N, C-alpha and C positions, 0 to 999 in steps of 0.2 A: 474063487467061487462066485463072488459078487459080480465080477466082470463077465463070467460065463452066463450067469443069469440075466444080466443086462443085455448081452449080445443075443441070447435066445429070445428075450422079450421083444427086442427091436426087430429081429429077423421074422418072428412070428407075426408081429403087427404088420410088417411090410408085406408078408405073404397074404394075409387077410385083405389088406388094402388092394393088392393087385387082383386078387380073385373077385373082390367086390366091384372094382372098376370094370373088369372083364364082363362080369354078369350084367352090370348096368349097361355096358355098351351093346351086349348082345340083345338085351331087352329093347334098347332104343332102336337098334337096327333091324329088329325082326320085321319081316314083311307084313304089311297090313292087308286085311281082306275087306274088299268092298262088295257088298251084296246088293244087287239091283233087283227089286221086286216090282215088276211092271206088267204091262199088257202088250198088245201087238206093236205098239210104237217103239218098244224096246226089244221086242222078240224077233226083229228083222222080217216081219211079215211082208211077203211079196218081193223081197229083194235078195240079192246074193248073200250067202253066209260070209260074214266078215266085213260087211259094208255098212252095218248099222252103227248108231252112235255109241253103243256099249263096246263094240269091237274097236271102234276108233278111239275110245277112251283107253282101252288096253294098249293100243299102239302109242298113244301119247305118253302114257306112264313109262313105257319102255324108252321112248325117245328122250324123255326128260330125266331118265335114270332115277325114277321114283320107285322104290321097292314096294310094290303092292300088286296083289292079284285081284282079278275081278271075277265074281261069280254072277252069271246072268240067270236069275231064276224067273224071268219074265215068260208069260204064257199068253198067246193070242186069245182074246175074248175074256181075259181075266177081269173080275170085278173086285171091289173092295172086300166083299164078303169072302170071295175065294182066297184073296191074299191073306185075310185075317185067319182063315182056316189053316193055310199052309205055313204061316210064319213061324210058329213055335218049333216045328221040325227043322226049318231052314236055319234058325238061330242055333239050335242044338248041334246041327251037323257042321255048319261052317264057322261058327263063332266069329262073326264079322266085327271089325272095328268101326265100320261105317255101313249104314244101310240107306239106300236110295229108294224112296217110295214114289213110283210113277204109276198111280192108279186113280181111278175115278171116271175116266172117259167113258167106259162101257156102262157104268151106272147112269151117267148123264144121257147117253144115247138111247138107253132103254127107258128113260124118264123115271128112274127109281127115285124115291124120296131123298132129298139132299141130307136130311137129318140122319138117315141110316148110313149113307156113305161117310158122313162126318164122324159118326160114332165108330165105324169100322176103322177109319184112318187114325182116329185118336187112340184107339186101343192098340193098334199096330205100333204107333210111335212110342207109346208108353212101354210096351213090351220090349221093344228094341233098346230103349233107354235103361230099363231094368236089367238088361243083359250087357250093360256098359258099352253100348254102341252109340256112336254119334249118328245123327239122322239128318238127311236132306229130303225135303218135301218138294216134289216137282208138280207144278200146277197145270191145269188145263182150262179151256173155256169151251162153252157150247155154242153151236151156230145160232144165229138170231132167230131162226124159225122155231126154236123151242120156247119162244116167248120171253119177254124182258124180265118178268118176275123170276122165272126159273133160272135163266142164264146168270142173272145178277147174284142170286143166292148161291148158285153153284160156284161161281168165280170167287165169291167172298169166303166160301168155306175154307179154301186153302190158306188165305191170310189169317183167318180166325184161328185155325189149327196151329199155324206157325207161331203166332203171337202167344197163344196159350201155352204151348209146349216149349217155347223159346228155341225153335230150330230154324235154320236158314231155309229160305224159300226161293225157288225159281218160279216166278209168277205165271209164266206161260211158256211151255217148252217149245211151242211152234211159232214163237215170235220171229218175224222176218221170213216165215215160211207160209203161214196160213192164208195170206191174202193173194197168193199167186197160184192159180190152178196148174200152171206148168210144173210146180213142185210136187204134184201128186200123181199117184197111180190112177188107173182108169176108174177106180171106185171113188175117187176124190176125197178119200178119208185117210189113206196111208201114204206118207211121203215117199218119194223116190229116194234111191241111194244118194243121189246128188244133193239132197236137202239135209242129210244127216250130219255133215260137218257143221252146218249152221245150228242144228239142234245141240250138238256137243258144245259149241261156242256159247250157247245160252245157258248150259248147265255148268260148265267148267268153272266159271268165276265163283260160284257158290260152293262147289264141290272141292276145289283145290285146297282151301284152308283146312278141310277136314282130313285130307290125305297127307299133305306135306308134313315132314318131320317138324 
């Protein structure tokens, strides 16, 4: 009887161990969801579908055999206020592991108060973190014709937010793109498809650690 009990105990413990390991492995290997909340720079404005940096990110993840899916919730013309309004439903629907915020450019181009944009972004970052998502903040800069005081406050906004919320920052998504007019469409605001690999290269070093196992 004692031997039978001992065998049953060992067998049961072994079974529980196998189940626990399997469950742990499944949780570990579950695909991650990356939610991109951005404006026209992420929404493939004026270029062929599948040629923007978000689509290129999806291709890179597949090529690198990283088990993650990308949800592009970017809308042309989006402001930080619009993103703040839409975010709760997006978080509930997609339950992302990582959220990329690429917003602020339209606030700046409209000359909206930097303090308002900063408050909207801070709220969005906080909400994403409350929903257990890691956050990447993607920064922008304004053209010099908006005046030194405004452009400096606008640019500093992203660093301030990243420092306060302790999230990684891409200082300027158009680094290596912005100074060459040949990189832009006729409106001189939206990059051509040929510039989007550079945009992804600017974003990937900060995004990769949030996605990789």
